[in-house]
C-alpha positions in Angstrom: -48.3 134.0 28.7 -46.5 131.6 26.3 -48.5 130.0 23.6 -47.7 126.4 22.8 -49.3 125.0 19.6 -49.4 121.2 18.9 -50.4 120.1 15.4 -51.8 116.6 15.4 -53.5 114.5 18.0 -51.8 111.2 17.4 -49.6 109.3 19.9 -46.9 111.9 20.0 -49.1 115.0 20.0 -51.4 113.7 22.8 -48.4 112.7 25.0 -46.8 116.1 24.5 -49.9 118.0 25.4 -50.6 116.0 28.6 -47.0 116.2 29.8 -46.9 119.9 29.2 -50.2 120.5 31.0 -49.1 118.4 34.0 -46.0 120.5 34.4 -47.1 124.1 33.6 -50.9 124.0 33.7 -52.4 127.4 33.3 -49.0 129.1 33.2 -49.0 128.7 29.4 -51.7 128.4 26.7 -51.6 124.9 25.3 -53.6 124.3 22.1 -53.9 121.1 20.2 -55.3 121.1 16.6 -56.6 118.0 14.8 -59.0 117.5 11.9 -60.9 114.9 13.8 -62.8 115.1 17.1 -61.2 112.0 18.3 -57.8 110.3 18.9 -57.6 107.2 16.7 -56.1 104.1 18.3 -54.5 102.9 15.1 -53.1 99.6 16.5 -56.6 98.2 16.7 -57.7 99.4 13.2 -57.2 96.0 11.7 -59.8 94.7 14.1 -62.4 97.1 12.8 -61.7 96.0 9.2 -62.4 92.4 10.2 -65.2 93.0 12.7 -68.0 90.4 12.6 -71.5 89.9 13.9 -72.6 93.5 14.6 -76.4 93.2 14.0 -78.5 96.4 14.0 -75.5 98.7 14.0 -75.9 100.5 10.6 -73.6 103.4 11.5 -70.9 101.3 13.1 -71.2 103.2 16.3 -69.9 100.4 18.5 -66.9 99.9 16.2 -66.1 103.6 16.3 -66.3 103.8 20.1 -63.7 101.1 20.5 -60.9 102.9 18.7 -62.0 106.5 18.5 -61.3 108.3 21.8 -62.9 111.7 22.0 -60.4 114.5 22.8 -63.1 115.8 25.2 -62.6 112.6 27.3 -58.8 112.8 27.1 -58.6 116.5 28.0 -61.4 116.5 30.5 -60.5 118.8 33.5 -57.2 119.6 31.7 -56.1 123.1 30.8 -55.7 122.2 27.2 -57.6 123.9 24.4 -58.7 121.7 21.6 -59.5 123.0 18.1 -61.0 120.7 15.5 -59.7 122.0 12.2 -57.5 121.0 9.3 -54.2 122.7 8.9 -54.0 124.9 5.8 -50.6 126.6 6.0 -47.7 127.0 8.4 -45.7 130.2 8.6 -42.6 129.5 10.7 -41.1 132.9 10.0 -44.0 134.8 11.5 -45.0 132.0 13.9 -48.5 131.6 12.6 -50.6 128.7 11.5 -53.8 129.0 9.4 -56.6 126.5 9.5 -58.7 125.6 6.5 -61.6 127.3 8.2 -59.7 130.6 8.2 -58.6 130.8 11.8 -55.1 132.2 12.4 -53.2 130.7 15.4 -50.1 132.3 16.9 -47.5 130.4 18.8 -44.3 130.9 20.7 -43.5 127.2 20.6 -44.8 124.6 18.2 -44.8 120.8 17.9 -45.5 119.3 14.5 -47.0 115.8 15.0 -49.2 115.5 12.0 -48.6 111.8 11.4 -48.5 110.4 7.9 -50.7 109.3 5.0 -50.7 106.2 2.8 -48.2 106.1 -0.1 -48.9 104.4 -3.4 -45.2 104.7 -4.5 -46.5 105.8 -7.9 -48.1 102.4 -8.8 -50.9 102.9 -11.3 -54.4 102.1 -10.1 -53.7 102.1 -6.3 -55.6 105.3 -5.6 -58.6 104.2 -7.8 -58.9 100.5 -6.9 -57.1 99.6 -3.7 -58.3 100.0 -0.2 -55.8 102.0 1.9 -55.4 101.2 5.5 -54.7 104.4 7.5 -58.0 105.8 8.8 -61.2 104.8 10.4 -63.0 105.3 7.2 -60.6 102.9 5.5 -61.3 100.2 8.1 -65.1 100.5 7.9 -65.1 100.6 4.1 -63.0 97.4 3.9 -65.3 95.6 6.4 -68.3 96.6 4.2 -66.6 95.4 1.0 -65.8 92.0 2.5 -69.4 91.6 3.6 -70.6 92.6 0.1 -68.3 90.0 -1.6 -69.4 87.2 0.7 -73.1 88.1 0.3 -72.5 87.9 -3.5 -71.0 84.4 -3.0 -74.1 83.4 -1.1 -76.4 84.8 -3.8 -74.5 83.0 -6.6 -74.6 79.7 -4.6 -78.4 80.2 -4.1 -78.0 79.9 -0.3 -81.3 80.6 1.4 -80.2 81.8 4.8 -80.7 85.5 5.8 -77.5 87.6 5.7 -75.8 88.8 8.9 -74.7 92.3 8.2 -71.9 93.6 10.5 -72.0 97.2 9.4 -74.0 98.3 6.5 -76.0 96.4 3.9 -74.7 96.7 0.3 -77.0 96.5 -2.7 -75.6 93.5 -4.6 -78.2 93.8 -7.3 -75.9 96.2 -9.2 -73.4 93.5 -9.8 -73.2 92.0 -13.2 -73.7 88.3 -13.9 -70.0 88.1 -14.8 -69.0 89.4 -11.4 -71.3 87.0 -9.7 -69.8 84.0 -11.6 -66.3 85.0 -10.7 -67.1 85.5 -7.0 -68.9 82.1 -6.9 -65.5 80.4 -7.1 -64.3 82.2 -4.0 -63.5 85.6 -2.5 -59.9 86.4 -3.4 -58.3 89.1 -1.3 -54.8 90.4 -2.0 -53.0 92.3 0.8 -50.0 94.2 -0.7 -47.1 94.8 1.7 -46.0 92.3 4.3 -44.9 94.6 7.1 -46.5 94.3 10.5 -49.7 96.0 9.3 -50.0 93.8 6.3 -49.6 90.6 8.3 -52.1 91.7 10.9 -54.7 92.6 8.2 -54.1 89.4 6.1 -54.4 87.1 9.2 -57.4 88.7 10.6 -59.2 88.9 7.2 -58.8 85.2 6.8 -60.6 84.7 10.1 -63.2 87.3 9.3 -64.2 85.8 5.9 -64.5 82.4 7.4 -66.9 83.7 10.0 -69.0 85.5 7.3 -69.2 82.4 5.1 -70.1 80.1 8.0 -72.9 82.5 9.0 -74.3 82.6 5.5 -74.4 78.8 5.3 -71.8 78.6 2.5 -70.2 75.1 2.4 -66.5 74.6 1.6 -63.7 77.1 1.5 -64.9 80.4 0.1 -61.9 82.7 0.8 -58.4 83.0 -0.5 -56.1 85.6 1.1 -52.9 86.5 -0.7 -50.1 88.4 1.1 -47.6 89.9 -1.4 -44.3 91.4 -0.5 -41.8 93.1 -2.8 -38.8 92.5 -0.6 -37.0 89.1 -0.6 -38.4 88.4 2.9 -41.3 89.5 4.9 -40.4 91.6 8.0 -36.7 92.0 7.2 -36.0 93.7 10.5 -36.8 90.5 12.6 -34.8 87.3 13.0 -35.2 84.3 10.8 -36.5 82.3 13.8 -39.2 84.8 14.5 -40.1 85.0 10.8 -40.6 81.2 10.7 -43.0 81.4 13.6 -45.1 84.1 11.8 -44.9 82.3 8.5 -46.1 79.0 10.1 -49.0 80.8 11.7 -50.0 82.5 8.5 -49.9 79.2 6.7 -52.1 77.5 9.3 -54.6 80.3 8.8 -54.6 79.7 5.0 -52.8 82.9 4.0 -50.7 82.5 0.9 -47.5 84.4 1.2 -45.5 85.5 -1.9 -42.1 87.2 -1.4 -40.0 89.1 -3.9 -43.0 90.1 -5.9 -43.3 93.8 -6.6 -46.7 95.1 -7.9 -46.6 97.0 -11.1 -50.3 97.8 -11.6 -53.6 97.5 -9.7 -57.0 97.2 -11.4 -60.5 96.5 -10.2 -60.3 92.8 -10.7 -56.6 92.0 -11.0 -53.1 93.0 -10.1 -50.0 92.8 -12.3 -46.6 92.0 -10.9 -43.3 93.3 -12.3 -42.3 89.8 -13.2 -45.2 89.8 -15.7 -47.6 87.6 -13.7 -51.2 88.7 -13.5 -53.4 87.7 -10.5 -57.2 87.9 -10.6 -58.6 89.4 -7.3 -61.8 90.6 -5.9 -60.3 93.0 -3.4 -56.9 94.7 -2.9 -55.7 96.1 0.4 -52.7 98.4 0.2 -50.5 98.4 3.3 -47.0 99.0 1.7 -46.1 102.2 3.5 -46.7 105.8 4.4 -45.4 109.2 3.6 -45.6 112.6 5.3 -48.5 114.9 4.7 -48.3 117.1 1.5 -48.5 120.3 3.6 -44.9 119.9 4.6 -43.7 120.2 1.0 -44.9 123.8 1.0 -42.7 125.0 3.8 -39.5 126.6 2.4 -38.1 127.3 5.8 -38.5 123.6 6.9 -35.6 121.2 6.5 -36.9 118.0 4.9 -35.3 114.7 4.1 -35.5 113.1 0.7 -38.6 111.2 1.8 -40.4 114.4 2.8 -40.0 113.9 6.5 -38.9 116.7 8.9 -35.2 116.7 9.8 -34.6 117.2 13.5 -31.5 117.4 15.8 -31.0 115.1 18.7 -33.3 117.2 20.9 -36.1 116.7 18.3 -35.9 120.4 17.4 -36.5 121.1 13.8 -33.2 121.9 12.0 -32.7 125.7 11.7 -35.6 126.6 14.0 -35.2 127.4 17.7 -38.8 127.1 18.8 -40.3 124.3 16.7 -40.1 120.6 17.6 -41.5 117.5 15.8 -42.6 114.1 16.9 -44.1 110.9 15.4 -44.4 109.6 11.8 -43.4 113.0 10.2 -39.9 112.9 11.8 -36.8 111.6 10.2 -34.4 110.4 12.9 -31.4 108.2 12.7 -30.2 106.2 15.7 -26.6 107.0 16.0 -25.8 103.7 17.8 -27.2 101.5 15.1 -27.4 103.8 12.0 -31.0 102.7 11.5 -33.9 105.0 11.0 -36.3 105.1 13.8 -39.5 103.2 12.6 -43.0 104.6 12.8 -44.3 102.8 15.9 -46.9 104.0 18.4 -44.7 103.8 21.5 -41.8 105.5 19.6 -44.1 108.4 18.9 -45.2 108.5 22.6 -41.5 108.7 23.7 -40.8 111.5 21.2 -43.8 113.4 22.5 -42.3 113.2 26.0 -39.0 114.5 24.8 -40.5 117.3 22.9 -42.5 118.3 26.0 -39.4 118.2 28.2 -37.4 120.3 25.8 -40.1 123.0 25.5 -40.2 123.2 29.3 -36.4 123.5 29.3 -36.5 126.1 26.6 -38.9 128.2 28.7 -36.3 128.1 31.5 -33.3 128.6 29.1 -32.0 125.2 30.3 -29.9 122.8 28.2 -32.1 120.5 26.1 -32.1 116.8 26.6 -31.2 114.3 23.9 -33.6 111.8 22.4 -32.1 108.3 22.7 -34.4 106.0 20.6 -35.4 102.6 21.6 -37.4 100.4 19.2 -36.3 96.8 19.8 -39.6 95.7 21.4 -42.6 94.8 19.2 -45.7 92.7 19.2 -47.2 91.2 16.0 -50.8 90.0 16.2 -51.3 87.1 13.7 -55.0 86.4 13.6 -57.4 85.6 16.5 -56.0 85.4 20.0 -52.5 84.8 18.8 -49.5 87.2 18.7 -45.7 87.0 18.7 -44.2 89.4 21.3 -40.5 90.3 21.0 -39.6 91.6 24.4 -36.6 93.0 26.1 -33.4 90.9 25.9 -34.7 89.1 22.8 -37.3 87.1 24.8 -40.2 85.8 22.6 -43.7 85.0 23.7 -46.0 83.5 21.1 -49.6 82.3 20.9 -52.3 83.2 23.4 -49.9 84.7 25.9 -48.4 86.9 23.3 -52.0 88.1 22.6 -52.5 88.7 26.4 -49.3 90.8 26.5 -50.6 92.8 23.5 -53.8 93.5 25.4 -52.0 94.6 28.5 -49.8 97.0 26.5 -53.0 98.5 25.0 -54.5 98.8 28.5 -51.3 100.5 29.8 -51.6 103.1 27.0 -55.3 103.7 27.7 -54.5 104.3 31.4 -51.9 106.9 30.4 -54.4 109.1 28.6 -57.8 108.3 30.4 -59.1 108.0 33.9 -58.8 104.4 35.3 -62.5 103.6 35.0 -62.8 105.0 31.5 -59.7 103.1 30.3 -60.8 99.8 31.7 -64.3 100.2 30.3 -62.9 101.0 26.9 -60.6 98.0 26.9 -63.4 95.7 28.0 -65.7 96.9 25.3 -62.9 96.4 22.7 -62.1 92.8 23.9 -65.8 91.7 24.1 -66.5 93.1 20.6 -63.5 92.0 18.7 -63.3 88.5 20.3 -66.1 87.6 17.9 -63.5 87.7 15.1 -61.5 84.9 16.7 
């Protein structure tokens, strides 16, 4: 029996596993390894960071349930073996993978879909003082920090109302009088990186802080959200017309956008730009980009691009290896039609997972492999509350509430592709009813 090993349970890994199981079932041993017990629905992570109004939920259980889908639910009644473990080493010459717990896994075919991690691009202070935005823990920690800052504003303003704590209470007594005085003049949040993630986060945080301050009885504007982009324009891959729509929405929400401003240094209470300007802040959220996992650097037999991503051919087979494929964020793939690198998007990873599964099936039959023809011209950008800009097929744009509706339908379609109908609908309903409080 052939052994098929899938590393990573992101969008590409999950799709590959489900497609393989559907076609070959028990005729092969399919194993998926991931360090978490759940599949993280990353597109909704910004909602977790800005969640509001969750009384009596000290462990954020409701939040976790909305974006953390247990593998046991996804693989229920499926002939897929799941192992919760962190990958320690990969030996492609001997076709073995070691987990950090000491387990050795053999394979005949392997799919590397390990995703990515946040990149600080060597900027001093990012690791120590900035909030990354890649994991569930990042989202929850950011939510807690915002609540702490607003609570401190209330304390300084001597507001008598009881605090509404969305996740976990923070002991503000440890703050110094100096910190209280600074926060009194407003919570200042800097979001570094104005890609799709940065825009989603900045817009939603503006709505979130307003809700917090209103609940605490604080009068007047208490928040200031800065969105800082190093490039000359935010979202350089979209049209000027679309960029204007997003900029106007951000402005209405109160987000202050600064373009052409690269960050040189991050500290606990300020950021320094390369143009010499220093900006005082209470909180820094780092959304500038991602990089492959460090484990790939230690694979001498693996062909890597300059950015550390895995080089694959047009069948998504890893260069120089006949039985190893790759999908998702850890893949470097250039669209031959446009010359552009394929971006790290969820539906792109899903499509790559499908192609990897097809080509493993074809390899088992010694058939010719199919080519991956990337498509990434459709995107949806949520911009705070029930508002999104959807760029659809043929360049059609839908903005506002109906753009948000389309986004929700896209999420539902994905849930239906990995879960039974009732479970998918229940999960989406829970997400909508919980996160609608942010709006």
